[in-house]
N, C-alpha and C positions, 0 to 999 in steps of 0.2 A: 548728666541730667541738668537741664536748665533750671536755675534758681530765680531768675528775674532780677538779680542784683547786678549793678554795674561793676566791672572789674576794678580792682584796686591796684594802683601803680605807686609803689613806694617812692620812686624818683620822679614822679610826674608822668603825664601821658606821653606817648611817643611823639605826638605832634609838637610838644613843647621843645624837645631836643633837636628837632629837625630830621629825625630818623624816619625813613620810609621803608615799607616792606619791599624787598628786591623783586622786581618784575622784569621779564624779558622784554627787550626793546625791539625784537624782530617780529614783524608781522608773519602770520602763518603762510600767506601767499608767497613771500620771499623765500621762506624755508622750503616750500614745496618746489619752487623753481630751481633753487640751488641743488636740491636732491636729484631732481630729474636731469639737470644739466650734467652733474657728475656721472650719473648712470649712463647717459648718452655718450659722453666723451670717452669713458672707459670702454664701452661696448664697441665704439668705432676703432679705438686703439687696438682692440683684439684682432682685427683683420691683418694688419702687418705682422703682428706677433705670430699669427698662424702661418704666414708665409715663412717667417724665420724658423719656426718649429719644423715645418716640412723640409726645409733646407738642411737643418742641423741633424735631425733624426735620421738614422740609417733605414734603408728599405729592407724588406724581409725577402730573402731568396726562396722561391717556391718552384715546384715542378709539377707538371701534369702527369699524374700516375695512371691515366687511363680510367679503368673501372673503379679504381680506388679514389678517384677525384684528385683535387689539387692539394698537395701536401707540402709541408715545409722541407726544403732541401738542405736541412742541417739537423743533426741529431740533438744539438743543444743550442738553439738559437738565442742569441743575446739581444737581437734587434727589438724584441717586444719590450724588454726592460729598458733598453736605451731610449725608445720613443717615450715611454712614460716618464723616465728620468728627466729628459730634456723638457718635457711639458711642465713638470713640477718646478724645475729650476727657473724657467722663463716666467711662469706664473707667480712664483714667490718674489722674484726681482721686480716684476711689474707692479705687484701689490704694494711693495715697499716704496717704490718710487712714486706711485700714484698717490699714496697717502701723504708723503712729504710735500709733493707739489700742491695738493689740495689744501693742506694746512698753511702753506706759505702764501698761496695766491688768494685763497678765500679767508683772509684773516678776519674780516668783519663778520663772517658767517660761521665761525668755529662753534661747534656744539653738536647737538643731535642730528642736524641736517647733514653735516659733513660726514659724520659717522655712518649714518644710514646710507648716504650716497656711495661712499667707498665700499660698503659691504655689498649692496646690491650691484654696484658697478663691477666689483671683482667677480661676482658670479656671471654677470652678463659678458664681461670680457673673456672669461674662460670658455663660455659656450661659443662665442664668436671665433675665438682662436681655434677651437677644436673643429668646428664646421669648416672654417677656411682652410686649415692645414690638411685635413683629410680629403678635401675636394681636389687638391693638386694631384693630377695623374689618376684620379678615380675613374674617369671615363675610359681611358686607355686600358686600365686594369679590367674593367667589365668587358671590353671588346676582346681582350686576350683570353678571358675565361671562355667566351663563346666560340672563338675561332681557333684556339690552340689545339695542336695534336698531342698525342701521348708522347711523353719524353721531353716536351718543350719546357724550358725554364723561363722564369720571369722574376722581376724584382717588384714585389708588392709595395705600394706606397705606405708610409707609416700611418698607424692609427692608434687611438688611445684604448687601452685595455683596463687600466686601473682607474675607474671613474671617480675615485676619491680625489684624484689630482685636480678635478674641477673646482674644489673648495679651497685650494691653496692660496690663490690670489686674494680672495676675500678674507681668509684667515690672516694673511700677512698684513693686509690693509687695516683690519680691525686692531691688531696688536700694536702696530706702529702709531695709529691715531690715538689709541688709549694711552700709550706711553708719552706721546707728545703733550696730550692734555694734562697728564699727571705731572710732568716736569715743567710745565709752563709756569712762569712767574707772574702771570696776569691774575690778579685776585678775582676777576670777573671776566668770563669769556664774552659777555655782552659788551664789555668795554676794554678791548685789548689795548695794551700800551699803558694802562694805568700803573701807578707806582705800587709795588707789592706792599702789603700790610694788612691791617684789620679794618673791617668795615666795607660797606657796599660802595660808598662814594667818598673817596679820601680827600677831595678838594684839590684840584690841580693848581689853583692859584698859590696857595700857601704850602701845600704838600705835606701836611702833618695830620696825624690822627686827632689832635686837639681841636681841629677846625669844627668837628662835630659839636663841640661844647662851647664854641665861641672864642677859641684861641687860648694860649697859655696864660695871657695876662688876666683873663677873666676868672682864673682859678684862685682859691684862697692862698694868700701869701705871695702872690706874684707868679713868676715863672715856675717856682717850685710848688708842685701840687700839694705836698704835705704841710706847707706853711712853716717849715723848719727855718731857723736863722741861717743866713748866708755863711758859708765856710770861709776859712782863711784864704787870702790871696795866694794862688799857686806860684806867683812870680816873686813873692817876698823871700828874703834870705832867711834860712833857718836860725833859730835862737841858739846862742852858744850853750854848751853843756854845763850843767851845774858842777861846782867844785866837789871833789871827793872829801868825805869827812876826815878830820885829822886823826892820826893814830893816838891811842891812849899812851900816857907816859909809862915807861918801863922802869921799875925799881930794882 
């Protein structure tokens, strides 16, 4: 509830100490462009990954069973699991690499824009990878279905069956980006490369947290903030030990 009274600052108003409220230095337009650029780049990269997936994933052996339709010519086919497994591995590796590349290349744009870009870009790349990979040999597969006779066999091109694999690339990119941001020694992602420490602006010229208060010399007592007297010279030789007290006479 507003009282109409001015706030009380025990140590003076913030303007007197030179402190400013941290604000982002990135315009919204640049953040949107960075996000869209990451999404587009990752989506385009999904096309060659789809070709790689179609080459690595094994095809499924099928046979035309006549009235029973086209059935798998194997009592326990592993090709379904193999196709999903290869898709998951490729997507995870791509999400990991894409997050690291975006973090290193877009150093001045680290933050929510990069995180949102790699998240949506991971989803877009997975969709592109799936559509591209399953399209290889798809036309010939449809032609064989229409023209094949009973008893004919064919190798069906790989396809995705576990649709949860489409989320793996985005998941890996989000995890890696979050870990990189958490382990970064930059005190402010708006100013990458600043010296780690406390405060929003540490002052690059002098490089010390006392710059916010005017330097160590401006504190009471000189460089020592507590005003305590200077200690002994560490280079001076130690004083000799005091003599032991004499033993009392023995009668």
